[in-house]
N, C-alpha and C positions, 0 to 999 in steps of 0.2 A: 445357163451354162455357159462359159466358154469352151470347154471342150464338149461335145457329145459323138456318142459311139456308137453308131445303128453297126447290125450283123444282119446280113442276108443269110441264110442255110446254106443257101445254093451255091455262091461262089466267092463267098466270107471275105463281101465289101463291109471296109471300116472310113466312116466320115469324123473327120477330128478334121475342126476347126473350118470348116467346109470346102477340107479337100479330100479327095476320093480318090485312099490310096488299098487298088484293088490287090490281095493274095492268092496266087496260085497255089493251095498245097502239093499237088499233086506233085509238079510243076520240079516243084523247091523238092519233094522228097527223089525222082526220077534223076535230078542234078547231084544228090551228094549220092546217087549209087553210082553212076557213072566215074566219080572220080577212084580213077588206081594210083596205085607209086608203082615205079617199076625197081622193082633189087636190082639192078643192074648202075643205076643212076644213082644211088642208095651208096650201094658199094666204091663208086665213082667218089664220091664226097669223103666216106671214109678213109679214102689212100689216100685223097690229098689231103687231107688233113693230118694225116700220120705222116706225108711226107714233108710236112711244113714242121712241125715239130720235129722230126728228127734234125732238119735244116737248123732252127733258130738251137736245138741242143750241140749240138757241133758248131753252132759260132760260139756258144756258151760255151764249150771247152776248151777251145781255141783261147780265147779271149782268157779264162784264167790260166793257161797252160802261157800262154805269153807275159804273164804278168807274174808266175814263179821263174821265169827265166830272167825276164827282165834284172827284180828283183834279186834274183841269186848273180848275176853279174855285175851288179853293181855293188853287192856285199863282196863280191869275192877281191876288190882292185881294194 
């Protein structure tokens, strides 16, 4: 066989193609539990996104208003 998988019940060792890949399951579980999300960071991101959207909307509206004014000025002559 080109790939052999041997499992040791004590420390979950896998041997694939002659390479030893040790997996510590308890360490991975602890690592996942230690990840925390700060609500203030998330709120800051939302606020920045809203500011960006407002700025884009303002630019879009002013562009449309300027096109209408220029078209009106050209049509009045």
